[in-house]
C-alpha positions in Angstrom: -23.5 -16.7 44.7 -20.5 -16.6 42.4 -19.7 -13.6 40.3 -18.6 -13.6 36.7 -15.7 -12.8 34.5 -15.9 -10.3 31.6 -13.4 -11.1 28.9 -12.9 -7.6 27.5 -11.2 -6.6 24.2 -9.3 -3.3 24.2 -8.1 -1.0 21.5 -4.9 -2.1 19.7 -3.8 1.5 19.2 -6.6 3.9 18.5 -8.4 4.7 21.8 -11.5 5.7 19.8 -12.1 1.9 19.1 -13.2 1.4 22.7 -16.9 0.7 22.6 -19.6 1.7 25.1 -20.0 -2.0 26.1 -16.3 -2.3 26.9 -16.5 0.8 29.1 -19.6 -0.6 30.8 -17.9 -3.9 31.5 -15.0 -2.2 33.2 -17.3 0.0 35.2 -19.4 -2.9 36.4 -16.4 -5.0 37.4 -15.3 -5.0 41.1 -11.7 -5.4 39.9 -9.7 -5.7 36.7 -7.1 -8.4 35.9 -4.6 -6.9 33.5 -1.5 -8.3 31.8 0.4 -5.1 32.5 -1.3 -2.8 34.9 0.9 0.1 33.8 -0.5 -0.1 30.3 -4.1 -0.7 31.3 -4.2 2.1 33.8 -3.5 4.6 31.0 -6.5 3.3 29.1 -8.8 3.4 32.1 -7.6 6.8 33.2 -8.3 8.1 29.7 -12.0 7.1 30.1 -12.2 8.1 33.7 -12.6 4.5 35.0 -11.3 3.9 38.6 -11.1 0.3 39.5 -8.6 -1.9 41.5 -6.1 -3.6 39.2 -4.6 -7.1 39.6 -1.5 -7.9 37.6 -1.9 -11.2 35.7 0.9 -12.2 33.5 3.0 -15.1 32.3 5.1 -15.5 35.5 2.4 -15.4 38.1 -0.4 -17.3 36.3 -1.1 -20.1 38.9 -0.9 -17.9 42.0 -2.8 -14.9 40.7 -5.2 -17.2 38.8 -6.2 -19.0 41.9 -6.6 -15.6 43.7 -8.8 -14.2 40.9 -11.0 -17.3 40.7 -11.5 -17.4 44.5 -12.6 -13.7 44.6 -15.1 -14.4 41.8 -16.4 -17.6 43.5 -17.0 -15.4 46.6 -19.3 -13.1 44.5 -17.1 -10.5 42.9 -17.0 -9.7 39.2 -13.8 -9.5 37.3 -12.9 -7.9 33.9 -9.9 -9.5 32.3 -8.0 -7.7 29.6 -4.6 -7.8 27.8 -2.3 -5.0 26.9 -4.1 -4.5 23.6 -6.7 -6.4 21.5 -8.7 -9.4 22.4 -7.4 -11.2 25.6 -6.8 -14.9 25.8 -5.5 -15.1 22.2 -1.7 -15.8 22.5 -2.1 -14.3 25.9 -2.0 -15.4 29.6 -5.8 -14.9 29.9 -6.2 -18.3 28.2 -5.2 -20.1 31.4 -7.6 -18.0 33.5 -10.5 -18.9 31.2 -9.7 -22.6 31.5 -9.7 -22.2 35.3 -13.0 -20.4 35.2 -14.6 -23.2 33.2 -13.3 -25.7 35.6 -14.8 -23.8 38.5 -18.2 -23.3 36.8 -17.8 -19.5 36.6 -19.9 -17.6 34.0 -17.7 -16.0 31.3 -19.0 -13.0 29.4 -17.2 -12.1 26.1 -17.1 -8.4 25.3 -15.7 -8.5 21.7 -13.7 -5.8 20.0 -10.4 -5.2 18.3 -8.2 -8.1 17.3 -4.9 -7.6 15.5 -5.3 -11.0 13.9 -8.6 -10.3 12.2 -7.7 -6.6 11.5 -4.5 -7.7 9.6 -6.3 -10.5 7.7 -9.1 -8.3 6.5 -6.8 -5.8 4.8 -4.2 -8.4 3.7 -5.4 -8.8 0.2 -5.1 -12.6 0.7 -7.5 -15.5 0.9 -9.7 -15.1 4.0 -12.1 -18.0 3.7 -9.8 -20.3 5.7 -6.9 -19.2 7.9 -4.9 -20.2 11.0 -3.3 -18.1 13.7 0.3 -19.2 14.5 1.2 -16.6 17.1 4.8 -15.8 17.8 7.5 -18.0 16.3 9.6 -19.5 19.1 13.0 -18.1 19.8 14.2 -21.6 20.7 15.9 -22.8 17.5 14.6 -26.4 17.6 11.0 -25.4 18.4 11.2 -22.7 15.7 12.3 -25.1 13.0 9.8 -27.8 14.0 7.0 -25.2 13.9 7.9 -23.8 10.5 8.6 -27.2 9.0 5.1 -28.3 10.0 3.7 -25.5 8.0 5.5 -26.1 4.7 2.3 -27.4 3.0 -0.3 -25.6 5.1 -2.9 -24.5 2.6 -4.7 -22.0 4.8 -3.6 -18.3 5.1 -1.3 -18.1 8.1 -1.1 -15.2 10.5 1.9 -14.6 12.8 2.8 -11.9 15.4 6.4 -10.6 15.5 8.4 -8.1 17.4 10.7 -5.7 15.5 13.9 -7.0 16.9 13.1 -10.6 15.7 11.6 -9.7 12.3 14.7 -10.2 10.2 15.3 -13.7 11.6 11.7 -14.7 11.0 11.7 -13.3 7.4 15.0 -15.2 6.8 13.3 -18.4 8.0 10.2 -17.7 5.9 12.4 -17.5 2.8 14.1 -20.8 3.7 10.9 -22.7 4.5 8.4 -21.2 2.1 10.6 -19.8 -0.7 11.3 -16.2 -1.7 8.1 -15.8 -3.9 5.4 -16.6 -1.3 3.0 -13.7 -0.9 3.3 -11.9 2.5 1.4 -9.0 3.9 3.2 -6.9 6.4 0.7 -5.2 8.8 2.6 -2.8 11.0 1.4 -0.6 13.9 -2.3 -1.3 13.1 -4.7 1.6 13.9 -1.8 3.7 15.2 -0.2 6.9 13.8 2.4 5.1 11.6 0.1 2.3 10.4 1.5 0.5 7.3 0.1 -2.3 5.3 2.4 -3.7 2.6 1.6 -6.6 0.3 4.8 -8.1 -0.9 6.7 -11.4 -1.0 8.9 -13.1 1.6 12.0 -12.4 -0.4 11.2 -8.7 -1.1 10.2 -8.2 2.6 13.5 -9.6 3.8 15.4 -7.3 1.4 13.4 -4.3 2.4 13.7 -4.7 6.1 17.4 -5.5 5.8 17.8 -2.0 4.4 15.1 -0.4 6.5 15.4 -1.4 10.2 11.9 -2.5 11.4 10.0 -0.5 14.0 6.8 -1.1 15.7 4.7 -4.3 16.2 4.1 -6.6 13.3 1.3 -8.9 12.0 2.6 -11.1 9.2 -0.1 -12.6 6.9 1.5 -15.4 4.8 -0.1 -17.0 1.8 -1.0 -20.7 2.1 0.7 -23.4 0.2 -0.3 -24.1 -3.4 0.9 -27.3 -5.1 3.0 -26.6 -8.2 1.0 -26.9 -11.4 2.0 -30.1 -13.1 3.0 -29.6 -16.7 0.6 -31.5 -19.0 2.1 -34.0 -21.3 2.2 -33.0 -25.0 1.2 -35.4 -27.8 4.9 -35.6 -28.7 5.7 -36.8 -25.1 3.0 -39.5 -25.3 4.1 -40.6 -28.8 7.6 -41.0 -27.6 6.4 -43.1 -24.7 4.3 -45.2 -27.1 7.2 -45.9 -29.4 9.4 -46.7 -26.4 6.8 -49.2 -25.1 6.7 -50.9 -28.5 10.5 -51.3 -28.7 11.1 -52.4 -25.1 8.1 -54.7 -24.8 7.7 -56.1 -28.3 4.0 -55.2 -28.5 1.9 -53.9 -31.3 1.4 -50.2 -32.0 -2.3 -50.5 -31.0 -1.5 -51.9 -27.6 1.4 -49.4 -27.0 -0.9 -46.5 -27.9 -3.5 -47.8 -25.4 -0.9 -48.0 -22.6 0.7 -44.6 -23.4 -2.6 -42.8 -23.6 -3.7 -44.0 -20.2 -3.9 -41.1 -17.7 -3.3 -38.5 -20.3 -5.6 -36.0 -22.1 -5.2 -37.9 -25.3 -7.3 -40.8 -26.6 -5.8 -44.1 -27.8 -6.8 -43.3 -31.4 -5.0 -39.9 -31.3 -1.9 -41.5 -30.0 -2.1 -44.3 -32.5 -2.4 -41.9 -35.5 0.3 -39.6 -34.2 2.7 -42.5 -33.5 2.0 -44.1 -36.9 2.8 -40.8 -38.6 6.0 -40.5 -36.6 7.1 -43.9 -37.6 6.5 -43.2 -41.3 8.5 -40.0 -41.0 
């Protein structure tokens, strides 16, 4: 009989965020698949958990994935985790989960900390609809295509970014979204030097140009809002009315009707205002 795979979230900084159910899942597993075993072993040692670890990261996905799936099919139970937070989100575990579904293996989510949701809930921005955009590519062409596709994204957008790439990303944010777009900088979440800063793309670029960024960042970017169209004034509509009369040789009544169409003014309002303008 096949075993199962626990998908276990882990603290993103503060070890006190580990729940009893997370600890139980690790203890029940026959082995643990970790993105970086050196990071995970520190967490496990802190809670006195002793289990065999299997490294599972970007460069060995297929080989180790097949190995893990085979062990589970033979009856063992695996707990998969990332370095921090919820695994399989912008994380190699995504591939393992797909393999598990294909093999008919039972997956058991053990929810917990997530940098995406943690940053969003304290961002001070719209939370009803949002999208997670992960890390912006370091490949220039892919990076530009990605950001260009988001120019008119109306949902709140959440990005991950490393400190050494932050200035480049903020520079691109200003280029693609303008300097006045609201941006929440969530840095070192749940850690000693946690910082949450609600600012704008332009101000953030200026600040971190002067203050070299440190730590891991979540960037919560305001969604696109179409510019408010300036409403036409009665003077604008009257000008249009008189122009229609002159260019089309039509009556004031007919010109007023055409000019008023699609505006907040009635034909009679435009007619009276245009007649007064002619007399003056």
